[in-house]
Backbone as CSV, one residue per row, in Angstrom:
resi,resn,N_x,N_y,N_z,CA_x,CA_y,CA_z,C_x,C_y,C_z
1,MET,0.885,-1.203,0.105,0.143,-0.041,0.027,0.763,1.176,-0.078
2,THR,0.628,2.323,-0.716,1.296,3.518,-0.985,1.182,4.447,0.287
3,SER,2.082,5.004,0.864,1.832,6.001,1.932,1.588,7.355,1.363
4,GLU,0.585,8.112,1.952,0.257,9.286,1.589,0.690,10.314,2.436
5,THR,1.710,10.116,3.400,2.233,10.910,4.368,2.894,12.196,3.689
6,THR,2.921,13.201,4.110,3.628,14.678,3.329,4.904,14.342,3.644
7,SER,5.456,14.793,2.395,6.815,14.604,2.371,7.512,16.056,2.615
8,PRO,8.782,16.157,3.201,9.496,17.436,3.538,9.361,18.331,2.404
9,ASP,9.101,19.763,2.498,9.234,20.573,1.656,10.525,20.691,0.927
10,ARG,10.412,20.878,-0.574,11.409,21.292,-1.536,11.422,22.802,-1.420
11,ILE,12.482,23.381,-1.111,12.525,24.964,-0.899,13.357,25.565,-2.010
12,TYR,12.480,26.349,-2.710,13.382,27.195,-3.865,13.462,28.653,-3.456
13,ARG,14.814,29.110,-3.423,15.044,30.466,-2.969,15.933,31.048,-3.944
14,SER,16.234,32.380,-3.993,17.109,33.068,-4.881,18.440,33.460,-3.939
15,PRO,19.417,32.946,-4.218,20.676,33.182,-3.424,21.173,34.646,-3.602
16,ALA,21.012,34.967,-4.754,21.395,36.389,-5.221,20.694,37.463,-4.581
17,GLY,19.202,37.065,-4.596,18.419,37.975,-3.896,18.694,38.231,-2.397
18,ILE,18.735,37.116,-1.798,18.969,37.034,-0.317,20.308,37.850,0.076
19,ALA,21.493,37.540,-0.789,22.797,38.158,-0.567,22.506,39.713,-0.763
20,GLY,21.816,40.036,-1.835,21.435,41.513,-1.971,20.754,42.193,-0.851
21,GLY,19.768,41.425,-0.385,19.027,41.910,0.721,19.770,42.242,1.996
22,VAL,20.691,41.205,2.270,21.477,41.360,3.405,22.510,42.529,3.338
23,VAL,22.980,42.708,2.159,23.886,43.885,1.916,23.171,45.257,2.177
24,LEU,21.876,45.294,1.518,21.122,46.440,1.793,20.649,46.745,3.265
25,LEU,20.341,45.614,3.931,19.971,45.907,5.276,21.427,46.256,5.994
26,ALA,22.233,45.629,5.861,23.645,46.220,6.601,23.772,47.619,6.400
27,LEU,23.791,48.001,5.055,23.924,49.284,4.666,22.986,50.475,5.392
28,GLY,21.637,49.939,5.321,20.734,50.723,6.036,20.866,50.832,7.482
29,ALA,21.364,49.702,8.194,21.563,49.574,9.476,22.910,50.660,9.961
30,TRP,23.706,50.589,9.179,24.987,51.522,9.310,24.422,52.899,9.086
31,LEU,23.819,53.386,8.015,23.518,54.582,7.804,22.432,55.226,8.906
32,GLY,21.702,54.445,9.170,20.538,54.621,10.147,21.025,54.816,11.656
33,ALA,21.910,53.991,11.852,22.671,54.301,13.381,23.363,55.516,13.318
34,ASP,23.979,55.753,12.184,24.925,57.033,12.287,23.871,58.324,12.443
35,ALA,22.742,58.232,11.687,21.887,59.314,11.618,21.198,59.571,13.082
36,VAL,20.791,58.347,13.710,20.281,58.242,14.945,21.163,58.823,16.145
37,ILE,22.414,58.349,16.100,23.368,58.541,17.174,23.950,60.064,16.818
38,GLY,24.262,60.399,15.670,24.832,61.725,15.510,24.150,62.593,14.881
39,GLY,22.905,62.404,14.542,22.120,63.490,13.974,21.532,64.332,14.980
40,THR,20.753,65.442,14.507,20.572,66.753,15.329,19.042,66.997,14.770
41,GLY,18.301,67.557,15.532,16.806,68.219,15.288,16.072,66.815,15.023
42,ARG,15.557,67.018,13.857,14.556,65.949,13.388,15.110,64.795,12.596
43,THR,16.505,64.907,12.416,17.155,63.858,11.809,17.140,62.394,12.374
44,PRO,17.210,62.256,13.685,17.150,60.918,14.160,15.682,60.332,13.881
45,TRP,14.584,61.092,14.022,13.478,60.573,13.844,13.135,60.259,12.365
46,LEU,13.611,61.328,11.441,13.433,60.970,9.977,14.042,59.577,9.761
47,ALA,15.281,59.327,10.447,16.015,58.222,10.090,15.336,56.864,10.445
48,LEU,14.660,57.057,11.739,14.005,56.075,12.320,12.595,55.693,11.376
49,ALA,11.984,56.717,10.952,10.815,56.557,10.076,11.198,55.870,8.744
50,GLY,12.132,56.485,8.308,12.814,55.956,6.864,13.162,54.411,7.076
51,LEU,13.752,53.952,8.208,14.025,52.491,8.496,12.797,51.651,8.541
52,LEU,11.806,52.331,9.259,10.681,51.388,9.483,9.798,51.339,8.145
53,PHE,10.096,52.392,7.279,9.423,52.288,5.949,10.203,51.221,4.976
54,ALA,11.538,51.347,4.949,12.338,50.673,4.154,12.543,49.280,4.336
55,VAL,12.934,49.037,5.496,13.412,47.629,5.877,12.469,46.505,5.662
56,PRO,11.078,46.748,5.983,10.160,45.755,5.565,10.000,45.548,3.968
57,LEU,10.169,46.588,3.309,10.244,46.523,1.639,11.446,45.673,1.307
58,VAL,12.782,46.033,1.827,13.774,45.140,1.528,13.539,43.871,1.823
59,VAL,13.110,43.492,2.810,12.987,42.120,3.274,12.117,41.427,2.315
60,ALA,10.928,42.110,2.209,10.016,41.640,1.252,10.137,41.173,-0.053
61,PHE,11.194,41.969,-0.669,11.650,41.768,-1.991,12.789,41.040,-2.097
62,THR,13.713,40.628,-1.108,14.775,40.082,-1.238,14.992,38.851,-0.472
63,ILE,14.697,38.837,0.828,14.872,37.735,1.802,13.579,36.903,1.878
64,ARG,12.407,37.420,1.848,11.140,36.670,2.192,10.765,35.941,1.078
65,PRO,11.022,36.072,-0.267,10.466,35.141,-1.426,10.858,33.893,-1.193
66,ALA,10.056,32.811,-1.274,10.383,31.425,-1.422,9.245,30.748,-1.950
67,VAL,9.653,29.362,-2.514,8.483,28.481,-3.065,8.803,27.290,-2.199
68,TYR,7.706,26.539,-1.859,7.876,25.435,-1.020,6.893,24.390,-1.725
69,GLY,7.504,23.141,-1.966,6.841,22.087,-2.643,6.805,20.965,-1.961
70,ASN,5.717,20.260,-1.744,5.759,18.812,-0.993,4.760,17.924,-1.865
71,ASP,4.457,16.728,-1.385,3.552,15.826,-2.023,2.250,16.286,-2.017
72,ASP,1.744,17.411,-1.252,0.403,17.911,-1.184,0.005,19.069,-1.797
73,ARG,1.033,19.936,-1.839,0.618,21.352,-2.279,1.875,22.053,-2.423
74,LEU,1.608,23.205,-3.382,2.588,24.272,-3.749,2.320,25.618,-2.903
75,ARG,3.350,25.972,-2.092,3.080,27.166,-1.287,4.185,28.264,-1.792
76,VAL,3.562,29.540,-2.255,4.293,30.367,-2.854,4.476,31.724,-1.906
77,ARG,5.590,32.054,-1.405,5.647,33.291,-0.480,6.249,34.251,-1.310
78,ASN,5.384,35.300,-1.664,5.791,36.305,-2.469,6.006,37.647,-1.596
79,PRO,6.330,38.724,-2.067,6.736,39.772,-1.153,5.337,40.160,-0.420
80,PHE,4.148,40.287,-0.925,3.081,40.530,-0.216,1.944,39.691,-0.020
81,ARG,2.183,38.558,-0.460,1.137,37.371,-0.285,1.807,36.063,-0.065
82,VAL,0.998,35.179,0.497,1.342,33.829,0.512,0.282,32.978,-0.096
83,ILE,0.418,32.244,-1.112,-0.488,31.555,-2.088,-0.257,30.088,-1.679
84,THR,-1.375,29.388,-1.402,-1.223,27.992,-1.069,-2.008,27.125,-2.234
85,LEU,-1.347,26.228,-2.952,-2.204,25.742,-4.094,-1.919,24.214,-4.029
86,PRO,-3.059,23.648,-3.496,-2.953,21.934,-3.704,-2.679,21.575,-5.070
87,TRP,-2.108,20.526,-5.237,-1.443,20.263,-6.670,-2.637,19.860,-7.536
88,ALA,-3.824,19.635,-7.114,-5.000,19.468,-7.942,-5.537,20.705,-8.404
89,ALA,-5.276,21.916,-7.786,-5.632,23.263,-8.189,-4.647,23.911,-9.270
90,VAL,-3.527,23.381,-9.448,-2.477,23.665,-10.397,-2.915,23.443,-11.879
91,ALA,-3.119,24.385,-12.650,-3.417,24.153,-13.979,-2.082,24.181,-14.889
92,SER,-1.097,25.094,-14.683,0.126,24.967,-15.338,1.171,25.794,-14.824
93,PHE,2.259,25.690,-15.266,3.417,26.415,-15.237,3.833,27.256,-16.353
94,ARG,4.218,28.289,-16.406,4.806,28.989,-17.224,6.075,29.698,-17.390
95,SER,7.068,29.606,-17.999,8.252,30.215,-17.805,8.708,31.243,-19.172
96,GLY,8.686,32.496,-18.927,8.993,33.168,-19.962,10.100,34.285,-19.478
97,TYR,9.774,35.447,-19.458,10.569,36.671,-18.795,10.449,36.254,-17.115
98,SER,9.366,35.635,-16.863,9.350,35.376,-15.289,8.727,34.023,-15.257
99,ASN,8.720,33.401,-14.064,8.266,32.026,-13.844,6.960,32.176,-13.090
100,GLU,5.875,31.672,-13.647,4.590,31.762,-13.082,3.713,30.336,-12.943
101,VAL,2.858,30.336,-12.016,2.025,29.403,-11.973,0.506,29.827,-12.137
102,PHE,-0.294,29.001,-12.593,-1.775,29.425,-12.984,-2.515,28.235,-12.243
103,ASP,-3.795,28.866,-11.566,-4.712,27.851,-10.977,-5.790,27.444,-11.994
104,GLU,-6.769,26.705,-11.431,-7.738,26.056,-12.554,-8.740,27.220,-12.715
105,ALA,-8.760,28.324,-12.197,-9.587,29.517,-12.349,-9.084,30.459,-13.406
106,GLY,-7.723,30.089,-13.737,-6.982,31.207,-14.462,-6.148,32.220,-13.818
107,ASN,-6.195,32.372,-12.403,-5.361,33.131,-11.677,-3.905,32.869,-11.907
108,LYS,-3.198,34.033,-12.041,-1.736,33.918,-12.275,-0.904,34.344,-11.055
109,TYR,0.050,33.751,-10.696,0.884,33.987,-9.490,2.302,33.659,-9.793
110,GLN,3.102,35.029,-9.613,4.563,35.039,-10.112,5.243,34.383,-9.008
111,LEU,6.471,33.396,-9.218,7.257,32.912,-8.443,8.453,33.791,-8.171
112,TRP,8.487,34.755,-7.337,9.408,35.625,-7.181,10.769,35.145,-6.859
113,SER,10.876,33.824,-6.097,12.008,33.193,-5.677,12.843,32.393,-6.486
114,ILE,12.007,32.246,-7.781,12.625,31.624,-8.897,12.854,32.422,-10.182
115,PRO,13.674,33.552,-10.187,13.766,34.598,-11.190,14.426,33.925,-12.407
116,VAL,13.834,34.297,-13.551,14.427,33.783,-14.723,15.776,34.829,-14.922
117,SER,16.739,34.113,-15.361,18.090,34.884,-15.910,18.207,34.365,-17.216
118,LEU,18.047,35.380,-18.046,18.228,35.108,-19.686,19.976,35.017,-19.913
119,ARG,20.662,35.628,-18.957,22.042,35.351,-19.189,22.371,33.847,-18.861
120,ALA,21.774,33.222,-17.808,22.046,31.783,-17.700,21.535,30.974,-18.737
121,ARG,20.402,31.303,-19.197,19.954,30.642,-20.569,20.762,30.600,-21.599
122,ARG,21.254,31.873,-21.655,22.286,32.053,-23.057,23.569,31.281,-22.771
123,LYS,24.199,31.246,-21.586,25.302,30.621,-20.994,25.083,29.175,-21.441
124,VAL,23.937,28.535,-20.994,23.649,26.844,-21.025,23.533,26.914,-22.491
125,GLN,22.930,27.688,-23.496,22.875,27.227,-24.738,24.222,27.452,-25.441
126,ARG,25.138,28.278,-25.088,26.470,28.326,-25.732,27.096,27.232,-25.325
127,ARG,26.922,26.647,-24.124,27.680,25.541,-23.674,27.124,24.284,-24.512
128,HIS,25.865,24.299,-24.598,25.160,23.343,-25.508,25.666,23.179,-26.791
129,LEU,25.726,24.246,-27.574,26.314,24.355,-28.848,27.664,23.873,-29.097
130,ARG,28.421,24.222,-27.907,30.004,23.794,-28.201,29.994,22.328,-27.902
131,ALA,29.296,21.872,-26.954,29.217,20.388,-26.499,28.822,19.610,-27.938
132,GLN,27.748,20.261,-28.475,27.084,19.418,-29.766,28.098,19.548,-30.890
133,SER,28.885,20.652,-31.133,29.963,20.598,-32.189,30.866,19.615,-31.755
134,ALA,31.531,19.550,-30.496,32.410,18.680,-30.244,32.116,17.065,-30.301
135,ALA,30.743,16.992,-29.914,30.392,15.290,-29.878,29.742,15.133,-31.451
136,ARG,29.690,16.060,-32.363,28.972,15.832,-33.701,29.520,14.404,-34.310
137,GLY,28.707,13.560,-34.532,29.061,12.201,-35.246,29.155,11.048,-34.361
138,GLN,29.093,11.555,-32.844,29.003,10.253,-31.788,27.597,9.954,-31.611
139,GLN,27.439,8.724,-31.549,25.910,8.099,-31.363,25.241,8.814,-30.072
140,ASP,25.915,8.875,-28.951,25.401,9.143,-27.827,25.542,10.746,-27.447
141,ALA,25.767,11.477,-28.612,25.869,12.770,-28.323,24.588,13.579,-27.690
142,THR,23.464,13.207,-28.000,22.277,13.823,-27.612,22.046,13.569,-26.089
143,ALA,22.425,12.511,-25.507,22.087,11.984,-24.160,22.483,13.073,-23.130
144,PRO,23.851,13.662,-23.083,24.104,14.498,-22.086,23.562,15.921,-22.397
145,LEU,23.515,16.257,-23.688,22.928,17.435,-23.993,21.506,17.991,-23.669
146,ALA,20.636,17.028,-23.676,19.293,17.107,-23.100,19.116,17.556,-21.795
147,GLU,20.078,17.076,-20.933,20.083,17.375,-19.423,20.571,18.954,-18.949
148,GLN,21.125,19.510,-20.128,21.532,20.883,-19.753,20.444,21.953,-19.659
149,ARG,20.314,22.721,-18.627,19.066,23.568,-18.294,19.712,24.524,-17.277
150,ALA,19.323,25.610,-17.517,19.311,26.912,-16.635,18.818,26.523,-15.136
151,PRO,19.603,26.897,-14.130,19.030,26.410,-12.768,17.539,26.876,-12.488
152,ALA,17.063,28.045,-13.005,15.508,28.369,-12.679,14.660,27.366,-13.518
153,ASP,15.197,27.109,-14.777,14.574,26.029,-15.589,14.451,24.720,-14.912
154,LYS,15.619,24.419,-14.310,15.466,23.038,-13.785,14.431,22.961,-12.437
155,SER,14.561,24.153,-11.763,13.610,24.187,-10.671,12.026,23.986,-11.099
156,MET,11.844,24.757,-12.329,10.518,24.709,-12.878,10.208,23.384,-13.322
157,ASP,11.139,22.721,-13.895,10.917,21.119,-14.383,10.738,20.405,-13.112
158,GLU,11.212,20.615,-11.871,11.049,19.713,-10.804,9.621,19.917,-10.229
159,LEU,9.145,21.313,-10.366,7.746,21.524,-9.846,6.677,20.845,-10.859
160,ARG,7.137,20.879,-12.127,6.074,20.523,-12.942,5.870,18.971,-12.727
161,GLU,7.241,18.296,-12.507,7.086,16.664,-12.426,6.370,16.426,-11.163
162,LEU,6.605,17.111,-10.041,5.897,16.758,-8.833,4.362,17.046,-9.033
163,CYS,4.033,18.198,-9.708,2.659,18.401,-9.873,1.913,17.284,-10.711
164,GLU,2.515,16.849,-11.717,2.042,15.846,-12.543,1.849,14.478,-11.741
165,ALA,3.012,14.228,-10.758,2.980,12.874,-10.248,1.768,13.066,-8.918
166,ARG,1.637,14.232,-8.360,0.639,14.100,-7.284,-0.568,14.740,-7.515
167,ALA,-0.923,15.358,-8.604,-2.183,16.033,-8.716,-3.522,15.127,-8.575
168,VAL,-3.323,13.855,-8.522,-4.506,12.915,-8.486,-4.592,12.382,-7.030
169,ALA,-3.524,12.586,-6.177,-3.603,12.205,-4.974,-4.540,12.673,-3.969
170,ARG,-5.233,11.885,-2.997,-6.103,12.294,-2.214,-5.895,13.477,-1.311
171,THR,-4.551,13.535,-0.927,-4.190,14.768,0.035,-4.032,15.812,-0.712
172,SER,-3.936,15.989,-2.189,-3.636,17.128,-2.947,-4.876,17.668,-3.583
173,GLN,-6.013,17.473,-2.981,-7.184,18.050,-3.475,-7.563,19.313,-2.573
174,GLY,-8.159,20.324,-3.235,-8.548,21.354,-2.354,-8.569,22.695,-3.169
175,GLU,-8.917,23.811,-2.611,-8.957,25.003,-3.196,-7.827,25.800,-2.883
176,PRO,-7.322,26.872,-3.808,-6.235,27.685,-3.708,-6.890,28.803,-2.291
177,SER,-5.756,29.069,-1.682,-5.926,30.100,-0.556,-4.655,31.255,-0.737
178,VAL,-5.193,32.354,-0.488,-4.257,33.589,-0.797,-4.395,34.229,0.684
179,ARG,-3.213,34.607,1.348,-3.162,35.301,2.628,-2.112,36.500,2.473
180,TRP,-2.714,37.737,2.751,-1.873,39.045,2.685,-0.898,38.870,3.881
181,ALA,0.355,39.406,3.595,1.467,39.449,4.427,1.365,40.754,5.389
182,TYR,0.406,40.955,6.314,0.407,42.020,7.074,1.506,42.349,7.947
183,GLU,2.339,41.356,8.161,3.609,41.568,8.927,4.507,42.324,8.134
184,ILE,4.407,42.553,6.839,5.314,43.207,6.044,4.513,44.657,5.596
185,ILE,3.163,44.497,5.487,2.426,45.687,4.920,2.409,46.757,6.092
186,ALA,1.842,46.265,7.215,1.728,47.105,8.436,2.730,48.028,8.778
187,PRO,3.951,47.300,8.974,5.295,48.378,9.423,5.394,49.240,8.317
188,ALA,5.460,48.817,7.041,5.989,49.571,5.855,4.918,50.946,5.571
189,VAL,3.568,50.661,5.787,2.612,51.783,5.863,2.840,52.587,7.013
190,ALA,3.080,52.184,8.289,3.166,53.054,9.354,4.483,53.738,9.202
191,GLY,5.520,53.109,8.619,6.776,54.016,8.408,6.453,54.959,7.305
192,ALA,5.662,54.794,6.362,5.503,55.757,5.245,4.677,56.794,5.880
193,VAL,3.695,56.610,6.655,2.792,57.608,7.226,3.650,58.548,8.229
194,LEU,4.537,57.919,9.093,5.354,58.688,10.067,6.220,59.550,9.243
195,LEU,6.901,59.124,8.274,7.712,59.714,7.291,7.157,61.084,6.800
196,ALA,5.857,60.751,6.126,5.150,61.723,5.414,4.796,62.982,6.535
197,LEU,4.313,62.577,7.691,3.966,63.609,8.637,5.217,64.405,9.132
198,LEU,6.376,63.703,9.356,7.554,64.429,9.765,7.993,65.330,8.726
199,ILE,7.796,65.103,7.328,8.317,65.921,6.372,7.297,67.118,6.302
200,ALA,5.935,66.951,6.418,4.888,67.796,6.317,5.136,68.858,7.394
201,LEU,5.486,68.278,8.474,5.533,69.270,9.711,7.039,70.073,9.725
202,GLY,7.691,69.573,8.900,9.250,70.299,8.954,9.010,71.530,8.197
């Protein structure tokens, strides 16, 4: 009998995005601390309001995005929303200038943590052409060439395979759900309001 226990999540994130976010947060912390400690007049308050506004946005667009896939569902953590799609509710994936998933109702959700890199695709294509040229005439030339894919495309291939394998499972049924990330939105809005008030009162 086949077990239908939930498998551990496969996690897809952007190392470049995370690294960029860490750098921006470190820079913001350094500049903010300097303004708060050494600033005069309204400068410390403006710095604090600016940090309250900017830090959640930096986290939202760099460190937060992630895609989780297990035997039951796909969970997409985007900057301001978390989308949960049981595999049966997934209609298709699309890879163009961005990677996207569609549900059965036709709604589209972008996969922020699996960014498309046209440079990586061109690099793989050049490698493919060089290998094809070197292997021309060999009977097994096409075997290794078919496996060459850009990292983001490999991730999308894995998600498609998982969806196809699990869409009919009993535990993969259900409706999509979307939750707004108020833990990101609320402080960013508060920071924007406070910053606008400080500027207006100045």
